[in-house]
Each structure stands twice: as C-alpha cells, then as structure tokens.
N, C-alpha and C positions, 0 to 999 in steps of 0.2 A: 593407324594403317596396319593391317594384319601382315604377318609373315605367311607366305604361300606354301611353304614346305608341308607336305602331307596331304594336300588337297588332291582330289581325283577328278580330273576334267576330261570329258570325251568331246571331241569336235566332230561335226558332220559337215563335209564340204561337197559341193556339186561337181567340182572339177579341180585338177591340179595342173592345168595348162599354163602357158606363159603369160599370165595376166598379172595386173597389179594387185588384185585381191589375194591371189595365191602367193605372191611374194610377201605380202603382209602376214599371211598365215604362217609362212616359214619363219619370219622374224618372231612372231608371237610364240610359236611352239618352242623355238630355241631359247627364248628368254624364260619361259615357264619351266623348261627342263633344268636350266641353270639355277632356278629358284627352288628346286626340289619338288616340283609338282609332278604327279603321276599323270601323264597325258597320253592319249591315244587318239587316232584319227580314223574315221570311216569316210569313204568317198564313193560317189556314184560312178566314177570313171576309174580306170586303172592304166598304169604304164605311161603316164604323162610326165611332163618335164620336172615338176617339183617333187614327185613321189620318191625318187631315189635320194634326193637331197634331204627330204624329211626323214626318211629311214636312217640316213647317215647321222641324224641328230640323236638316234636311239628311240625314236617315236614309232610304235607299232602302227602300221597302216593296213586296214582291211577294206576289201571291195564289197560294197553294198548294192551295186547296180547290175547284178547278173540278170535280174528280171526287169521287164519293162513295166510291170504292174507295181503301182505305188504300195499296195497292201503287202506284196511280197517283199519289197524293199524294206518296208517298216518292220516286218517280222524278222528279217535278217539283222537289222540294226538292233532291235530289242534283244534278240537271242545272243548276239555278240557282246553287247554291253552288259547283259545280265551276269556275265562271268566276273566283271570288275566292280559292279555296284558303284558307279561314279556319283560324286556329290553333285555334279553339274554337267548338263549336256548342252553344248553350245554350237549353234549353227554359224557357219562362216559365210554363207551366201543366202540372200533373201529367199530364194526358192527352195531352200532346205529347212526353213524355219518350222514348217509344220511337222517334219520328221523329228526335229529336236524336241518340239513340244509334246508330241504323242509319245515318244520314247521316254521322256522325263516323267510323264504322268504314269506310264506303265511301271517304271522302276523307282518311283518315289524320289526323283532327283529334281533339282531346279532346272529350268530351261532358260537359255539366253538366245534370242533371235538376233538377226543381223540386218542392218541397213547399210549397204555398200555404196549406194548411189544417193539419190535425193528423196527417196521414199515414193514420191509421186510417180516417177517413171517405173519403179519396180512394181507398185500396185497395178499400174496400167498394163505392164507386160505379162502379169500373172492372171489377169482377168479380175473383174469386179469382185466376185465372191472369194476366190482363192487368194487374191491379192490382199483383200482386207483381213481375211482370216490369218494370213501369214504375218501381217503387221500387228494385229491386235491380240492374238492368243498367247504368244510367248510371255512368260512371267516377267522377263526383263528383255530389253532391247539394247544392243550395242550399235551405236551409229558413229561413223567416222567424220561427220561434219555437223556444224551447228544448223546448217540449212536443212539437212535430213531430219534433225531433231524437231525443228520448228514445223516442218511439213507433216511429220508423224503426229505431232500434237494437234495440228489442225484437222487431221484425219481421225481424231478421236482417241489416240493413245494418251493415257495420263502421263503428265510430265515426270512424275515420280518413278515411273517404270523405265525410263530411257536414260542411258549413260553414254557419255562421249568417250570413245576409244580412238584417239587420233592415229592416223597413219604416221609411220616413221620412215627414215631413210638411212642407209649406211653412208655416213658422211666421209668415210675413208675411201670406200669403193667409188663413190660419186664425189669427185673433187675437181677443182679447177686444174687446167693443164700447167705443167711446170713452167713452160715458156708462155708468156702473155699472148692472148689471142690476137692482139692487134700489132704484134711485132712486125708483120709484113703486110698489114692491111692495105697499104697503098698500091701493092702490086697484085692484088687478087680481089675477087668478088666477095661480098659479104654472104655468109653461109646461113641460110634459114632452114630450120629443122622442124618437122612436125611428126608426132609419134602417136600411134593408136590403131585400134581396129577400124578397118574400112567399112564402117556401118553408119547408118543414118545418124545416130547420136553424135558422132564426132564432126559431122558437117565439113568433110574435106572438100566438098563442092564449093562451100563458102570460101575456103582457103584458096582454091584455084582461081576463083573470081578476083580475090584480092591480089594475087600474084599477077594476073593479067592486067589489072588496073595499075599496079605498082610500076610497071614498065614505062608507062607514060607519065607517072607522077614524079619519078626521081631520075636523076642522071647517074646515080651511084649504081655500080654493077652489083648484081646479086645472083645467087643460085639457090635452089631449094631442093630439099630431100624429104620424102614422106616414107617413114618406116612403119610397116604394118601389113596385115593381110585381112581379107574379109570378103563378103559377098558382093561388095560394090567395086571391087578392084578393076574389072574390065570397063565398067561404066565411067569410073573416074579417069582411067587412062584415056578413054575416048574423049572425054571432056577436056583433058589437058592437051591432047593433040589438036582439038578444035580451037583452043585458045592459042596454039602455037608455042606452048611452053616446053614441049619435049622435042628433041632430046637435049637441047642446049641449056635450058634454064632449069628444068625439073627432072628429078630422078626418083623412081619408085624403088624401094628396098624391101625385101621380105622381112617378116618379123623375126626378132631375136631377143633372147633374154639378157644378152650381154651388151648392154646399151652404153656403158660408161665411155667408151671411146667415141661414140657418136656425139655425145654431149661435149666432149673435150674438143672435138674438131668442128663444132658449130659456133656461130656468133649470136644467134637469136633462136629461141623456141617460140612457136606459135601454137596456141590451142584455140580452136574455133567451135567447140562443142555447144549443143543446145541444152544439155544437162550433164551434171557430174556429181560425184560425191566429193572426195578429196583426191584429186588425180595424182597418182604416183609419178607420172611423167613430169608434172610440174615440180613436185618435191625433188626429184632426181636432177632435173635441170637446174633448179635453184641451188641445190647443194654443189653442183658443178660450176657455180659462178656464172651461170648463163642467164641473161635477161629474158624475161618471159612477157609476151603479149598474149592476153587471153580474154575470152568472153567471161563476163561476170555472172557465173552460174554456180549453183551448188555451193560447195565449200571452197571454191577458188578464191573468193573474197576473204576467207580466213587466212589464206597464205599470202596474197598479194595486196599490198596497200598501194593504190595507184600513185605513181610518181615517185615512190620511195623504194619499193622492192619489186616493181614491175609495172606494167601498163594494162588497164582494163577497159573494156567497152561492153555495152549491152549487146546481146546476140543479134538484135535487129538494127544495131547502129553501124551500118556498113561504112559510113563516112568516118566515124570515130576509129574503127579498126584500121582503116586505111591510113589515117593520120598517125596512129600509134606505130604501125609497121614502118611507115616512111621515116618517122623520127628515129627509130632504132637503126634502120639501114643507113641513114645519112650521118649519124653521130656516134663515133667510137667512144667519145667521152660519156655519152648517156648510157651506152651499153656497159661500159666498165663500171660506172657508178651504180646502176641498178643491179648488175650481176654481183658486185661485192656486197651490197646490202642484202640481197637475196640469200647469199651464202651465209652471212652472219645470222639472219633470221632463222634459217632452217637449223643451223648448228645449235642455236639457243633453244629452239622450241620443238624440233621434230627429229632429233638424232636418236639412234638406237640406244645410246647410253642412257637416255631417260626412260626407255621402255619398261624396265623392271619396276621402277617407281610408279609409272602410270598403271601398270597391271596390278600392283598392290593396292593402289587407290581404287581401281575399277572393281576388283573382286571384294575389296574391303567394304565397299559401299553396299554390297548385297550379301555379305557373309558376317557372321558374328563369331566370337570366341568365348569360351573354349569349346573344344569338341566339335568344331565346325557347325555350330548352332545356326543353321541358315535362317535368315529372316525371310519373310514373305512380303511382297510389295503391298 
C-alpha cells in the first residue's frame, strides 16, 4: 500500500450542489489533503453549496463551465491543468468522464472515470454513443458499488480496469439521538422519513401509494416527511392530496444539506428508488441508528442485509414493501434492533476514519513506486 504524499491529482466535477456525490467529493478531497496529496478541482458550475467548503480545505477550485461548448470547456480544463502537470486526472461524475480522459491524454496523465450510480442508468442518460464512450474510454474507473462494477463489466469494461471506492459517512455528525427514539413512542405517531431528489429515479409516487395503503393496513399511528426538491414536486403534491395524505399525514420539506437532525427525529427511513449506486441517504440514516426499508437496487444490498441491518424488497414487489413498512411501524423492538445493527455495520465498514486507508489501497492499485511510476491497465 503506497503513501500518497507527493502525488498530484486533479479532479473534474460537474456540479458542487447539495448532492450525495458532492458530499463524497468533499470527504475525499479532505482525506487526500491530510495525506499530503496536491489536489485541485475544476467544476462546470460555480458558486454552489460545496465550493466554499472545499476551498476552506485549501483545495483550489477553478470554473471550467464558462462556455456551453464542450470543446471550449475542454480547452479551458487542459490550459488550467497544464500549469500543474498532474499525475492523474479524475472525474467525479459520470458525465465528466470524457473531459478527464481527453485532458489526461493531452497532458500525459492517467485518467480515472466515475460510476456514481449503477452504470446502466448513467449510460442510458448520456445516450448510447456518449454513454458507452464515457464508460469505456477512461483508463481506470472508480465505482461506488459492486452492482455498478458488475453492470460495467457486462457492458464491456474489462474487470481489471475497475476499482471499488466505497462511499463513507461521518459517523460523528450522523449519530443516534442522545435520548432513545422510543422513549415516548406510545404518546405519538411513528415518524417515517424519505429523502432525495423529486425525480423519476427515486419513485416517490411509489412511496405515496404505500403510505395510502398503510393507513388501512395498520392501526398504529404514523406521519411521514419527504425532504427534497425537483421537477416532480407539484405532481407529487397533487398525488398526495388525491390520496388524502396531506396535510395531516404527509409533509413536504425543501432540500437541505444539514440532514443530521432529520434522521435523529425520525423512526424509519424509506427508500423506494428504481436504481441507485450507494445511496448516501441510506448510509447517513444507518449511521444515525435509523432502521431502513429500501428497494433492493444497485449498491443498497451491499449495505442492508435483510432482517439484520434493514429490510429489503424488489422494486416491483409492492406487497413486500408494504409488509416491511407495516412491520417497522408496528414494532418498536424491530426498529431498535435493526437500527442498532445498522449503526454497527456502518461504523465498521463505511466510516470516514477508514477513508485514508481506502484511498491508499485505491491509488496503490493503479500506481507504482518509486517516482510515481504509473502502471497502465
């Protein structure tokens, strides 16, 4: 396992908004800085949530998105990075993979692309040609889930070029409440939480249907909160009204990056997505000692072992999801048991304390010593 001090790594990101991928970038940059790596970041957007926080780490941030033309953006990226001669240029979003690969070729550096989701949805979202080029052309690929790795291999990427770089979570910031969640559970409703962008992928319409059915399935009182924003906001609110869920049962909350208090004041987290990579919301909830009921998609199964650290159901198994959610709403004992095991699992496998070791292993698998003698895949 190599020491990272002295390496020069340039990252390219598509956005620094309030997303899980961007939070992971912040964690990675901080760990690399503390390990003595010379890091810098180029982004296609500017002035977003994580930019100020990344600058506070001492990481230079440059704007590469002044032009709408991809060629002009690439020229800007190459001209900026030519000043530093990085050893490695790493994309943090799938749709910036081609920028990283082209810049690396121009500057004689290694390129690392990203799979932030399940690979299949990312290729689909970027179009058949660009999507496959974005997946296949980087010299190396960093994926945050075993499902993403397997899908990439099935799409033609040699397994030897893909590395797992797991998501981590700040287990001090995201921790269980000081007072037990069920100290007064007999006097109040069970609190269900869902978090994410109000877009097709997250299938909040599926969640609304589950909540509507849950009212006739259980005599236990419950309330629900959805935290997030997106293009389907108005449509989902209309659907919730049609089901008679608002205002008494369901509340919509604008997105926020400060989620710790939401997890601590919830009893159950629900994820109903059609596809995922390794969802930060699941990691954060588990670190907060919160039991999770989720669809078995992407890297979710890497985090949740059904019946031990959470509950899983296939995306098309509506009956299974309803049974899982009913069980969690009706049993404080089950919630406590799953929440405690979930916390233990995340602390042992996905805490920030393990990130420096994971990064040394990741970069060590593609780099040689001495003199940063880079290997080629």
